[in-house]
BALOBA-1460 file (C-alpha; in Angstrom, 3 decimals):
// residues 180
<rec num="1" residu="m" x="-128.893" y="-233.991" z="191.675"/>
<rec num="2" residu="k" x="-129.533" y="-230.297" z="191.451"/>
<rec num="3" residu="f" x="-131.422" y="-229.873" z="188.161"/>
<rec num="4" residu="f" x="-132.440" y="-233.362" z="187.045"/>
<rec num="5" residu="t" x="-133.743" y="-234.403" z="190.449"/>
<rec num="6" residu="v" x="-135.226" y="-237.762" z="191.348"/>
<rec num="7" residu="d" x="-138.593" y="-236.022" z="191.822"/>
<rec num="8" residu="s" x="-138.448" y="-234.457" z="188.351"/>
<rec num="9" residu="y" x="-137.278" y="-237.785" z="186.943"/>
<rec num="10" residu="n" x="-140.226" y="-239.589" z="188.553"/>
<rec num="11" residu="s" x="-142.679" y="-236.925" z="187.362"/>
<rec num="12" residu="w" x="-141.330" y="-237.124" z="183.803"/>
<rec num="13" residu="y" x="-141.169" y="-240.936" z="183.851"/>
<rec num="14" residu="d" x="-144.728" y="-241.258" z="185.163"/>
<rec num="15" residu="s" x="-146.141" y="-239.024" z="182.397"/>
<rec num="16" residu="f" x="-144.291" y="-239.551" z="179.125"/>
<rec num="17" residu="e" x="-146.749" y="-237.202" z="177.423"/>
<rec num="18" residu="d" x="-145.690" y="-234.209" z="179.537"/>
<rec num="19" residu="y" x="-142.174" y="-233.192" z="178.568"/>
<rec num="20" residu="s" x="-142.463" y="-229.785" z="180.276"/>
<rec num="21" residu="i" x="-140.728" y="-231.055" z="183.424"/>
<rec num="22" residu="l" x="-137.744" y="-232.356" z="181.463"/>
<rec num="23" residu="k" x="-137.738" y="-229.255" z="179.240"/>
<rec num="24" residu="n" x="-137.732" y="-226.905" z="182.261"/>
<rec num="25" residu="a" x="-134.931" y="-228.852" z="183.986"/>
<rec num="26" residu="s" x="-132.898" y="-228.880" z="180.763"/>
<rec num="27" residu="e" x="-133.341" y="-225.158" z="180.136"/>
<rec num="28" residu="e" x="-132.399" y="-224.323" z="183.720"/>
<rec num="29" residu="y" x="-129.329" y="-226.572" z="183.549"/>
<rec num="30" residu="w" x="-128.121" y="-225.114" z="180.223"/>
<rec num="31" residu="r" x="-128.467" y="-221.571" z="181.616"/>
<rec num="32" residu="f" x="-126.417" y="-222.724" z="184.598"/>
<rec num="33" residu="v" x="-123.728" y="-224.301" z="182.350"/>
<rec num="34" residu="e" x="-123.449" y="-221.054" z="180.376"/>
<rec num="35" residu="s" x="-123.099" y="-219.099" z="183.645"/>
<rec num="36" residu="m" x="-120.165" y="-221.345" z="184.592"/>
<rec num="37" residu="q" x="-118.105" y="-220.193" z="181.579"/>
<rec num="38" residu="g" x="-114.752" y="-219.028" z="182.972"/>
<rec num="39" residu="i" x="-115.436" y="-220.727" z="186.310"/>
<rec num="40" residu="l" x="-115.429" y="-224.415" z="185.388"/>
<rec num="41" residu="p" x="-112.449" y="-225.665" z="183.367"/>
<rec num="42" residu="t" x="-113.057" y="-225.669" z="179.593"/>
<rec num="43" residu="e" x="-112.683" y="-229.460" z="179.476"/>
<rec num="44" residu="v" x="-115.446" y="-229.895" z="182.083"/>
<rec num="45" residu="l" x="-117.775" y="-227.533" z="180.196"/>
<rec num="46" residu="a" x="-117.070" y="-229.538" z="177.022"/>
<rec num="47" residu="l" x="-118.087" y="-232.695" z="178.920"/>
<rec num="48" residu="a" x="-121.360" y="-231.043" z="179.929"/>
<rec num="49" residu="r" x="-122.077" y="-230.343" z="176.233"/>
<rec num="50" residu="l" x="-120.881" y="-233.712" z="174.890"/>
<rec num="51" residu="p" x="-123.617" y="-235.359" z="172.804"/>
<rec num="52" residu="g" x="-124.675" y="-238.975" z="173.290"/>
<rec num="53" residu="v" x="-123.789" y="-239.330" z="176.981"/>
<rec num="54" residu="d" x="-127.411" y="-239.993" z="177.964"/>
<rec num="55" residu="d" x="-128.211" y="-243.719" z="177.866"/>
<rec num="56" residu="g" x="-124.559" y="-244.499" z="178.657"/>
<rec num="57" residu="l" x="-123.825" y="-247.945" z="180.076"/>
<rec num="58" residu="i" x="-121.158" y="-248.692" z="182.666"/>
<rec num="59" residu="v" x="-118.320" y="-250.579" z="181.027"/>
<rec num="60" residu="r" x="-115.806" y="-250.542" z="183.861"/>
<rec num="61" residu="v" x="-114.976" y="-248.793" z="187.136"/>
<rec num="62" residu="k" x="-111.513" y="-248.616" z="188.704"/>
<rec num="63" residu="h" x="-110.933" y="-246.908" z="192.032"/>
<rec num="64" residu="d" x="-107.432" y="-246.494" z="193.436"/>
<rec num="65" residu="r" x="-108.262" y="-245.278" z="196.916"/>
<rec num="66" residu="d" x="-104.602" y="-244.739" z="197.883"/>
<rec num="67" residu="k" x="-103.965" y="-242.439" z="194.910"/>
<rec num="68" residu="r" x="-107.506" y="-240.995" z="195.093"/>
<rec num="69" residu="v" x="-108.173" y="-241.710" z="191.406"/>
<rec num="70" residu="l" x="-111.495" y="-242.986" z="190.100"/>
<rec num="71" residu="v" x="-111.884" y="-244.033" z="186.460"/>
<rec num="72" residu="l" x="-115.403" y="-244.588" z="185.135"/>
<rec num="73" residu="t" x="-115.869" y="-245.846" z="181.580"/>
<rec num="74" residu="l" x="-119.284" y="-245.500" z="179.951"/>
<rec num="75" residu="r" x="-120.423" y="-246.822" z="176.554"/>
<rec num="76" residu="c" x="-122.229" y="-243.861" z="174.998"/>
<rec num="77" residu="g" x="-123.738" y="-242.784" z="171.692"/>
<rec num="78" residu="d" x="-126.429" y="-244.166" z="169.422"/>
<rec num="79" residu="l" x="-126.978" y="-245.602" z="165.947"/>
<rec num="80" residu="q" x="-127.082" y="-242.189" z="164.269"/>
<rec num="81" residu="m" x="-123.930" y="-240.689" z="165.798"/>
<rec num="82" residu="g" x="-122.035" y="-243.907" z="166.426"/>
<rec num="83" residu="y" x="-120.811" y="-245.351" z="169.692"/>
<rec num="84" residu="y" x="-117.882" y="-244.435" z="171.896"/>
<rec num="85" residu="d" x="-116.427" y="-245.161" z="175.296"/>
<rec num="86" residu="l" x="-116.340" y="-242.097" z="177.507"/>
<rec num="87" residu="i" x="-113.459" y="-242.508" z="179.944"/>
<rec num="88" residu="l" x="-113.888" y="-240.210" z="182.933"/>
<rec num="89" residu="t" x="-110.830" y="-239.807" z="185.161"/>
<rec num="90" residu="y" x="-111.398" y="-238.114" z="188.514"/>
<rec num="91" residu="e" x="-108.175" y="-237.074" z="190.253"/>
<rec num="92" residu="d" x="-108.005" y="-236.282" z="193.956"/>
<rec num="93" residu="a" x="-111.403" y="-237.979" z="193.904"/>
<rec num="94" residu="e" x="-113.870" y="-238.228" z="196.734"/>
<rec num="95" residu="i" x="-116.928" y="-240.456" z="196.665"/>
<rec num="96" residu="s" x="-118.929" y="-241.281" z="199.754"/>
<rec num="97" residu="h" x="-119.163" y="-244.901" z="200.818"/>
<rec num="98" residu="g" x="-122.911" y="-244.892" z="200.066"/>
<rec num="99" residu="d" x="-122.360" y="-243.414" z="196.589"/>
<rec num="100" residu="e" x="-119.580" y="-245.909" z="195.900"/>
<rec num="101" residu="c" x="-121.958" y="-248.733" z="196.864"/>
<rec num="102" residu="t" x="-124.558" y="-247.234" z="194.495"/>
<rec num="103" residu="l" x="-121.964" y="-247.108" z="191.698"/>
<rec num="104" residu="a" x="-120.995" y="-250.726" z="192.412"/>
<rec num="105" residu="r" x="-124.657" y="-251.798" z="192.276"/>
<rec num="106" residu="l" x="-125.144" y="-249.958" z="188.974"/>
<rec num="107" residu="a" x="-121.993" y="-251.541" z="187.532"/>
<rec num="108" residu="h" x="-123.166" y="-254.943" z="188.697"/>
<rec num="109" residu="t" x="-126.488" y="-254.573" z="186.851"/>
<rec num="110" residu="t" x="-124.679" y="-254.279" z="183.513"/>
<rec num="111" residu="k" x="-124.010" y="-257.835" z="182.423"/>
<rec num="112" residu="y" x="-122.886" y="-258.660" z="178.909"/>
<rec num="113" residu="s" x="-125.386" y="-256.968" z="176.586"/>
<rec num="114" residu="r" x="-128.188" y="-256.919" z="179.187"/>
<rec num="115" residu="y" x="-128.517" y="-254.049" z="181.585"/>
<rec num="116" residu="k" x="-130.941" y="-252.725" z="184.170"/>
<rec num="117" residu="s" x="-129.692" y="-249.149" z="184.423"/>
<rec num="118" residu="d" x="-128.397" y="-246.673" z="181.870"/>
<rec num="119" residu="l" x="-127.497" y="-243.032" z="182.319"/>
<rec num="120" residu="y" x="-130.425" y="-240.631" z="182.316"/>
<rec num="121" residu="r" x="-128.562" y="-237.305" z="182.778"/>
<rec num="122" residu="h" x="-125.399" y="-235.896" z="184.309"/>
<rec num="123" residu="e" x="-124.517" y="-232.521" z="185.775"/>
<rec num="124" residu="v" x="-121.226" y="-230.721" z="186.376"/>
<rec num="125" residu="d" x="-120.748" y="-228.043" z="189.008"/>
<rec num="126" residu="m" x="-118.070" y="-226.172" z="190.952"/>
<rec num="127" residu="l" x="-118.062" y="-226.303" z="194.758"/>
<rec num="128" residu="d" x="-117.175" y="-223.324" z="196.945"/>
<rec num="129" residu="d" x="-113.793" y="-224.917" z="197.741"/>
<rec num="130" residu="g" x="-112.858" y="-225.107" z="194.031"/>
<rec num="131" residu="r" x="-113.496" y="-228.813" z="193.585"/>
<rec num="132" residu="i" x="-115.554" y="-230.129" z="190.686"/>
<rec num="133" residu="e" x="-118.746" y="-232.023" z="191.404"/>
<rec num="134" residu="h" x="-120.055" y="-234.507" z="188.848"/>
<rec num="135" residu="r" x="-123.569" y="-235.811" z="189.490"/>
<rec num="136" residu="l" x="-124.921" y="-238.772" z="187.501"/>
<rec num="137" residu="i" x="-128.483" y="-240.092" z="187.568"/>
<rec num="138" residu="f" x="-129.302" y="-243.480" z="186.070"/>
<rec num="139" residu="h" x="-132.642" y="-245.052" z="185.235"/>
<rec num="140" residu="p" x="-134.739" y="-245.612" z="187.331"/>
<rec num="141" residu="g" x="-133.830" y="-242.515" z="189.378"/>
<rec num="142" residu="i" x="-130.611" y="-243.859" z="190.976"/>
<rec num="143" residu="w" x="-127.820" y="-241.322" z="191.407"/>
<rec num="144" residu="f" x="-124.372" y="-240.748" z="192.850"/>
<rec num="145" residu="v" x="-121.840" y="-237.903" z="193.121"/>
<rec num="146" residu="v" x="-118.091" y="-237.719" z="192.577"/>
<rec num="147" residu="r" x="-116.119" y="-234.714" z="193.802"/>
<rec num="148" residu="c" x="-112.604" y="-234.113" z="192.543"/>
<rec num="149" residu="k" x="-109.881" y="-231.564" z="191.981"/>
<rec num="150" residu="t" x="-109.447" y="-232.526" z="188.306"/>
<rec num="151" residu="l" x="-111.859" y="-234.184" z="185.894"/>
<rec num="152" residu="r" x="-110.352" y="-235.383" z="182.621"/>
<rec num="153" residu="w" x="-112.146" y="-237.311" z="179.910"/>
<rec num="154" residu="d" x="-111.402" y="-239.059" z="176.650"/>
<rec num="155" residu="k" x="-113.460" y="-240.677" z="173.906"/>
<rec num="156" residu="l" x="-112.651" y="-243.948" z="172.146"/>
<rec num="157" residu="n" x="-114.807" y="-244.876" z="169.146"/>
<rec num="158" residu="r" x="-116.524" y="-248.259" z="169.326"/>
<rec num="159" residu="p" x="-118.292" y="-250.197" z="166.550"/>
<rec num="160" residu="n" x="-121.516" y="-250.799" z="168.503"/>
<rec num="161" residu="r" x="-123.163" y="-250.691" z="171.928"/>
<rec num="162" residu="e" x="-122.152" y="-254.261" z="172.798"/>
<rec num="163" residu="l" x="-120.127" y="-254.347" z="175.994"/>
<rec num="164" residu="p" x="-117.023" y="-256.432" z="176.696"/>
<rec num="165" residu="r" x="-117.633" y="-259.384" z="178.982"/>
<rec num="166" residu="f" x="-116.270" y="-258.848" z="182.475"/>
<rec num="167" residu="l" x="-117.037" y="-260.988" z="185.491"/>
<rec num="168" residu="n" x="-116.845" y="-257.849" z="187.613"/>
<rec num="169" residu="r" x="-117.237" y="-254.347" z="186.167"/>
<rec num="170" residu="f" x="-115.958" y="-252.811" z="189.429"/>
<rec num="171" residu="p" x="-113.059" y="-254.964" z="190.673"/>
<rec num="172" residu="g" x="-112.065" y="-253.990" z="194.186"/>
<rec num="173" residu="g" x="-115.342" y="-252.122" z="194.640"/>
<rec num="174" residu="p" x="-117.634" y="-252.536" z="197.600"/>
<rec num="175" residu="p" x="-119.394" y="-255.902" z="197.802"/>
<rec num="176" residu="v" x="-122.766" y="-256.020" z="196.088"/>
<rec num="177" residu="v" x="-125.652" y="-258.051" z="197.418"/>
<rec num="178" residu="s" x="-127.165" y="-259.512" z="194.271"/>
<rec num="179" residu="s" x="-130.887" y="-259.606" z="193.719"/>
<rec num="180" residu="d" x="-130.464" y="-261.628" z="190.489"/>
């Protein structure tokens, strides 16, 4: 993470009374997003500004390694705005083995309506080689990065935050050693 770092997360989390750390990171990130106007694709900038993504839960992950496509579905929103599935499609996707294992662990912790990790913040960026970088940090300070040529997203309205029951939220993903 570049703006919402694990250190800033830990500092904020350890002192709920002091929101200056989160406020400073947010202000710096929003200045950065505005500076990326005309550099990042419009759709990616719209994702950065999409309300309700924080506290998102992993619904499903699909990774077609041969086609280099990763699809991550998150249940987002809240009672006031309503709930939706955010379907992120990364084309010509690259995720390190370690980050893929982290994603698999996070997906594994979301069982039925119980969960151990929800999304804290996410960041979009453009790499020097023109690829898009999407960084996601989950509670409690666990993060991973996906790099891709194209990042598309879609929203599907949902009636509530309740997740569908899947035996495995990341079929074909790396094996997860369960601590449950």
